N, C-alpha and C positions, 0 to 999 in steps of 0.2 A: 864549744857551745856544748852546756850542760843540760839534761835532762831530769828532774826530779817531781816525784807524786807522792802524795799523801791522801788519804782517804781520812774523813771524819763522821762521825756518827752525831745525830741531834734526836732526842724524843719529843715529839709533839704532843699536843692534847686533843682529846676530843671535845667537840662543843664549842670550840673556838678556834680561830685563826692563830697559829701558832710560828711566832718571831724569835727568831735568834740572832743574838751579834755574834757573829763569825770572825770578827778583825783581829781577834789576840790569835786564835787558833792560824790563821793566814799569817800573821808575822811569825808565829814559832815553823812553821814550815817553812819559811824565809829564810830564817835563822837555820834550822837544820841542814837543809840546801848548801847553805856556804856560797848560794848563787849572787852578786851582789848588783848586776846590769841584767835587765831582761825584761820578760813581760810574763805574769802572772794570770793564770784562769783559774776561775772557780766557777764550777758546773755542779748540776744535779740531775742525774737521769729521772727522776722521780716527776710524773706528767703533771699533779695538783703542786709542786711546789716551784717555788722562784728563789734566785739570787738577785740582789740591788743592791745598788750604793744610795745612802741616804743619810744624811746631817743627824748628827746625835742629839735630840731636842731637849732633853736634862728632864723636862718636866713629864709627870704622868698624871692620866686623870683617876678618877675615882676607884676604877675596877684596876688601876695600876698599869694600864696601858700608855705606853710611850705617845705623847701628842701625835707626833706624825702618823705612828701606824693607825694608831683610832682615825684620824683623818682619812689614811688611805681605805681603812676599811669603810668607812661610810661611804666615802666617792665611789667604791668598787659595788658596794650595796645599792647605789643608785644605777650604775652603769649594767652592774650583773647580780641580781638579784639572788639571796639566800637560795637554794634548791630545797625546797619544802613539798614540793607536789608535783604530779607526773605531768600536770597541764605547762608547767612551766619550760621544760627543755625536752626536746625529741630524746635526749640522752638521758639515761640509759634504754636501750629498747630491749623486745625479749629475745632476739640474737644473743647479745650481750650478757643477758641474765643466764642463758642456757649454757652459755661458755665459761662465765664464772662459777657454775655447779660441775663442770667439768675438770675444773681445775686439782691439784692435788691437796689444796687446803681451802677449799670453800667456804668453811665454815668459819675462817676467820675475817671472809668479806660478806657474808650471808649469815650472821648470828639466827636472825629472824626468817631466813631463806623465803626473804622477800624483796623485791625490785627496790622496796624503800629503801634498804641495806644501801644500795648502790647511789643515791641520789647526792651526786658530787660533782655534777656537771658544772656547777658553779665554779668550782673550784680550778677543774681542768681548764674553763674560761678564764678564769683569772691569770693562772700561770703560764698563759698562753699568752696574755696581753703584756704581762711584766717580763716574761722571760726567764731563761734557767740559766742565765749565765753571765759573767761580766769579768772583763778583762782589765787588769791594771799593771802600769808602769811600774817596773821595779829598777832605781836607779841607787846606785852607792849604798845598796842594803836595804831602802826605806820603799816603803809602800806610796805610788803616786798619788796621796788622796789629798783633801783639803785638809785644813785644821781639825774642823769636825766631821769629817766624812768617814763613815763605817760602812763594813759590809754586812748585808743581813741574809740570812735566809728562812723563808717563810714557806710555810706546808698551810694551803688554803683548804685542804681535805677536814672537814671537820666530823666526818661519821665513824670515828675512832684513835685512841691512842696507836699509837706505833713508832718505830725507830725507822729514822731516814739518813742521809747519807750526802753527802757532797765530796767533789775531790778537788784539790788544790794542783795544779800543775804550774811548775816553772819551768822556762825555758830561758836560756842567758851563761853569761859567764862570769867565772869566779874574780 
């Protein structure tokens, strides 16, 4: 039994949900691992990010968003509205604001030294709902995805641009 791990990085955007098709990077990790039979897990440790399987939709709307991703955003907006005001969510509270002020780099999180800089409760809830990982079968060196199946990384936190990471772990035999 072999074990292979590889970390990848994506850059996310401010003021919009950031989707990334990471299927090619997963295939790259499989190729580099030389594992042919086993299980792939893809996960992120970021609490406002998710990893999920979805069909490649082919079509994009006027804003350049994939139709399925635009639909997912619209549905999630109804279930978990964007965090715009303090009355919408209990999070973040005053103790969390004070804790962030004590971090080694509070200016990264509090550019205006305001609790409003932390209004990403919607991102945390959306990521909790969608999940932070997927497991994929690996058979004969191929991902166990359907014909139009792809793996996506999404950052639901719209407060600022940043670099995010995810890990591909492959367990199996050559």
